[in-house]
C-alpha positions as CSV (number, residue, x, y, z in Angstrom):
1,M,20.4,-35.8,46.0
2,L,19.9,-36.0,49.7
3,N,21.4,-39.3,49.9
4,I,24.5,-38.0,48.2
5,V,24.7,-35.3,51.0
6,K,24.0,-37.9,53.8
7,S,27.0,-40.1,52.3
8,Y,29.2,-37.5,53.7
9,D,27.9,-37.5,57.3
10,G,31.1,-37.4,59.7
11,K,33.3,-36.2,57.0
12,P,34.7,-32.6,57.2
13,I,33.2,-30.9,54.2
14,T,32.1,-27.6,54.1
15,E,29.9,-26.9,51.3
16,V,27.5,-28.5,49.0
17,H,27.4,-27.4,45.4
18,I,24.1,-27.9,43.6
19,V,24.0,-27.2,39.6
20,G,22.0,-29.4,37.2
21,G,20.8,-27.3,34.1
22,V,17.1,-26.9,33.4
23,H,14.5,-29.7,33.9
24,P,10.9,-29.3,33.0
25,K,9.7,-31.7,35.5
26,M,11.4,-29.6,38.5
27,N,10.3,-26.4,39.5
28,I,11.3,-23.7,42.1
29,H,9.5,-25.4,45.0
30,F,11.2,-28.8,44.4
31,F,14.7,-27.3,44.7
32,A,13.5,-25.1,47.7
33,D,12.2,-28.3,49.6
34,L,15.5,-30.0,48.9
35,M,17.6,-27.2,50.4
36,R,15.3,-27.3,53.6
37,S,15.9,-31.0,53.8
38,I,19.8,-30.4,53.5
39,K,19.7,-27.7,56.3
40,A,17.4,-29.9,58.5
41,H,20.0,-32.8,58.3
42,R,23.0,-30.7,58.4
43,P,22.5,-27.0,59.2
44,D,26.1,-25.9,59.3
45,L,26.7,-26.9,55.4
46,H,26.8,-24.0,53.1
47,I,24.5,-24.5,49.9
48,K,26.1,-23.0,46.8
49,G,23.6,-23.7,44.2
50,F,22.2,-23.0,40.8
51,T,23.5,-20.9,38.1
52,A,21.8,-17.9,36.5
53,V,20.6,-20.0,33.7
54,E,18.8,-22.2,36.1
55,L,17.5,-19.5,38.1
56,D,16.1,-17.7,35.1
57,Y,14.1,-20.8,33.9
58,M,13.0,-21.5,37.8
59,F,11.7,-17.9,38.1
60,R,9.8,-17.8,34.6
61,K,8.2,-21.1,35.2
62,A,7.0,-19.8,38.6
63,K,6.0,-16.6,37.3
64,L,8.0,-14.7,39.8
65,S,10.2,-11.9,39.6
66,I,13.9,-12.1,40.2
67,E,13.6,-10.6,43.5
68,E,10.7,-12.7,44.5
69,G,12.4,-15.9,43.3
70,M,15.8,-15.2,45.0
71,K,14.0,-14.3,48.3
72,L,12.1,-17.5,48.4
73,L,15.2,-19.7,47.6
74,H,17.5,-17.8,50.0
75,E,15.0,-18.2,52.8
76,A,14.7,-21.9,51.9
77,G,18.5,-22.3,52.7
78,L,20.3,-21.2,49.5
79,D,23.4,-19.4,50.8
80,S,25.4,-18.5,47.8
81,L,25.5,-18.6,43.8
82,P,28.1,-20.1,41.6
83,G,29.2,-18.0,38.7
84,G,28.4,-20.4,35.7
85,G,26.3,-19.4,32.7
86,A,28.0,-15.8,32.1
87,E,30.1,-17.4,29.2
88,I,30.7,-14.1,27.3
89,F,28.4,-11.0,27.7
90,D,28.6,-9.7,24.2
91,E,25.0,-10.1,22.7
92,E,26.4,-11.2,19.3
93,I,28.8,-13.8,20.6
94,R,26.0,-15.2,22.9
95,K,23.8,-15.5,19.8
96,I,26.3,-18.0,18.3
97,I,27.4,-20.0,21.5
98,C,24.6,-20.0,23.8
99,H,21.3,-18.3,22.3
100,D,19.2,-20.4,24.7
101,K,20.7,-19.1,28.0
102,V,19.6,-16.2,29.9
103,D,21.1,-13.0,28.3
104,A,23.8,-11.0,29.9
105,E,21.5,-8.3,31.3
106,G,19.3,-11.2,33.0
107,W,22.5,-12.8,34.5
108,L,23.7,-9.8,36.0
109,K,20.2,-8.7,37.4
110,I,20.1,-12.3,39.3
111,H,23.4,-11.8,40.8
112,E,22.6,-8.3,41.8
113,A,19.5,-9.5,43.5
114,A,21.4,-12.0,45.4
115,H,23.8,-9.3,46.6
116,N,21.1,-7.2,47.7
117,L,20.0,-10.1,49.9
118,G,23.2,-10.2,51.5
119,M,24.2,-13.3,49.6
120,H,27.8,-13.7,48.0
121,T,28.2,-14.8,44.5
122,N,31.1,-15.8,42.0
123,A,31.5,-14.8,38.4
124,T,33.0,-16.8,35.2
125,M,34.2,-15.9,32.0
126,L,34.5,-18.5,29.3
127,Y,37.3,-17.5,27.0
128,G,39.5,-18.8,24.2
129,H,36.5,-19.7,21.5
130,I,35.3,-17.2,19.0
131,E,35.5,-14.1,21.3
132,K,38.1,-11.4,20.8
133,Y,40.3,-9.3,23.2
134,H,37.7,-6.7,23.4
135,H,34.8,-9.0,24.3
136,R,36.8,-10.2,27.2
137,I,37.3,-6.7,28.5
138,D,33.8,-5.8,28.0
139,H,32.8,-8.9,30.0
140,M,35.2,-8.1,32.9
141,H,34.0,-4.3,32.7
142,R,30.3,-5.2,33.3
143,L,31.1,-7.3,36.2
144,R,33.5,-4.8,37.9
145,A,30.8,-2.2,37.6
146,L,28.5,-4.4,39.2
147,Q,31.1,-5.2,41.8
148,D,31.3,-1.3,42.5
149,R,27.8,-1.0,43.3
150,T,27.1,-4.2,45.3
151,K,30.5,-5.6,46.7
152,G,28.9,-9.1,46.4
153,F,31.3,-11.0,44.3
154,N,33.8,-13.2,46.0
155,T,35.9,-14.4,43.1
156,F,36.5,-14.2,39.5
157,I,36.9,-17.6,37.6
158,P,38.1,-17.4,34.0
159,L,37.2,-20.8,32.4
160,K,39.4,-22.1,29.3
161,F,37.3,-23.3,26.6
162,R,37.7,-26.9,25.8
163,N,36.8,-28.2,22.4
164,K,36.0,-32.0,23.2
165,D,32.5,-33.4,22.7
166,N,30.8,-30.0,21.6
167,E,29.7,-28.2,18.6
168,M,32.8,-26.0,18.3
169,S,35.2,-28.9,18.1
170,D,36.9,-27.2,15.1
171,V,37.8,-24.4,17.4
172,K,41.7,-24.5,18.4
173,E,42.2,-24.3,22.1
174,T,44.3,-21.5,23.6
175,S,48.0,-22.1,24.6
176,T,49.3,-22.2,28.2
177,I,51.0,-18.6,27.5
178,E,47.8,-17.2,26.5
179,D,45.9,-18.7,29.6
180,M,48.5,-17.1,31.8
181,K,48.0,-13.6,30.0
182,V,44.2,-14.1,30.7
183,Y,44.8,-14.7,34.7
184,A,47.3,-11.8,34.7
185,I,45.0,-9.3,33.0
186,A,42.0,-10.3,35.0
187,R,44.1,-9.9,38.2
188,L,45.1,-6.3,37.0
189,Y,41.5,-5.4,35.7
190,M,39.3,-6.9,38.4
191,D,40.8,-4.9,41.1
192,N,37.7,-4.8,43.1
193,F,37.3,-8.7,43.2
194,P,38.9,-9.8,46.4
195,H,39.7,-13.3,44.8
196,L,41.0,-14.7,41.5
197,K,40.4,-18.6,41.0
198,A,42.0,-21.2,38.8
199,Y,39.8,-24.1,38.2
200,W,42.4,-26.9,38.4
201,P,40.2,-29.8,36.8
202,M,39.9,-28.0,33.8
203,L,43.2,-26.6,33.3
204,G,45.2,-29.5,35.0
205,R,47.1,-29.3,38.2
206,Q,50.5,-28.2,36.8
207,K,48.9,-25.4,34.9
208,A,46.7,-24.3,37.8
209,Q,49.9,-24.3,39.9
210,L,51.6,-22.0,37.3
211,T,48.5,-19.6,37.8
212,L,49.9,-18.8,41.2
213,S,52.6,-16.9,39.7
214,F,50.1,-15.0,37.5
215,G,47.7,-13.4,40.0
216,V,45.7,-16.3,41.0
217,N,45.2,-16.6,44.8
218,D,42.6,-19.6,44.9
219,L,42.7,-23.1,43.7
220,D,39.5,-25.1,44.1
221,G,39.4,-27.5,46.9
222,T,39.7,-31.2,46.8
223,I,36.4,-31.7,45.0
224,D,34.3,-35.0,44.5
225,D,33.4,-35.3,40.8
226,T,30.3,-37.0,41.2
227,T,28.7,-35.6,38.0
228,K,31.8,-36.4,35.6
229,I,31.2,-33.1,34.0
230,Y,34.7,-31.9,34.0
231,S,35.9,-35.0,32.3
232,M,33.1,-35.0,29.8
233,A,34.0,-31.5,28.8
234,G,37.6,-32.4,28.0
235,S,39.3,-31.4,31.2
236,E,43.0,-32.2,31.8
237,E,41.9,-34.0,34.7
238,Q,40.1,-37.2,33.9
239,S,39.1,-37.9,37.5
240,P,39.2,-34.7,39.1
241,A,40.0,-35.4,42.9
242,L,42.8,-34.3,45.0
243,S,43.6,-35.1,48.5
244,T,44.5,-32.4,50.8
245,T,48.0,-33.4,51.1
246,Q,48.2,-33.4,47.3
247,L,46.8,-29.8,47.0
248,V,49.0,-28.4,49.8
249,S,52.0,-30.1,48.1
250,L,51.3,-28.2,44.9
251,I,50.8,-24.8,46.6
252,K,54.0,-25.3,48.7
253,Q,56.0,-26.4,45.6
254,V,55.7,-22.7,44.3
255,N,56.3,-21.2,47.7
256,R,52.9,-20.2,48.3
257,E,51.1,-20.6,51.8
258,P,48.4,-23.1,51.7
259,V,45.1,-21.8,53.6
260,E,42.2,-23.8,53.7
261,R,38.9,-21.8,53.6
262,D,35.3,-22.1,53.5
263,T,32.9,-20.7,50.7
264,L,33.0,-17.1,52.0
265,Y,36.8,-17.2,52.3
266,K,37.0,-17.4,56.1
267,E,40.0,-19.2,57.0
268,I,39.6,-22.8,58.4
269,K,43.2,-23.9,58.6
270,N,46.8,-22.7,57.7
271,Y,49.0,-25.6,56.4
272,K,52.2,-23.4,56.3
273,D,54.0,-25.1,59.4
274,I,52.6,-28.8,58.5
275,S,55.0,-30.8,56.5
276,I,53.9,-33.2,53.6
277,A,55.6,-35.9,55.4
278,E,53.3,-35.4,58.4
279,M,50.3,-35.0,56.3
280,E,51.1,-38.1,54.3
281,V,50.7,-40.4,57.4
282,N,47.6,-38.9,58.6
283,P,44.4,-40.2,57.1
284,L,42.5,-37.0,57.8
285,Y,44.5,-35.5,54.9
286,N,44.4,-38.4,52.4
């Protein structure tokens, strides 16, 4: 893992994103040491890592409270949390689709503990499987309530259920119209979340482009899919990677302003006045 980070030496990356499920041979101290090594090698690199599912397992295995575990990892170099593992918070739905993952209360407590340490986190919702509309609203309501208390969430990310290579392959996927409704309602309802993100590898670049007219103000970055997890899950993009030029072009095509940002949404570069032709001949953007 450290060698993967080192392979990007000299390249203008801003974040390393570490997730990997639960592993019986790796404990919280293994990952704390990894983060210390990353920070020692490249101190400016933002580490976003570990879903609440992974953290719950680490903390229970180490016999640490949520607060103790979060403090240990934060001091070791963990800067923020991704939003994975939330799925749908409704307890009955969780029993069916993810009974072995941390429950909704545990997920929310882990993110609240991170917020209380001054860390920012993301939040997701897996939609389009066996849940009903009221389950989606309940899920968003619980997130909005926590955000009212902590102001620690950066962005909300609806994740479209894909029915490839899983035990619910018989479930029909949602239509593009339904997808756009999810984003529009999320932007209205999640009024205290500063950002709404479309995960373009899962949606496909054209549909993600369309979401920019339905409340979305954030497309994921260029991404280097070293894990192949997106394509394995049935994403529209079989090799999820876009150059900066391609991403800027997608955004400009729908009359939006492309602004490169870091993990915490601080502006790095505004591409509004840089032409695509100029970018295409610049190796920095390709």
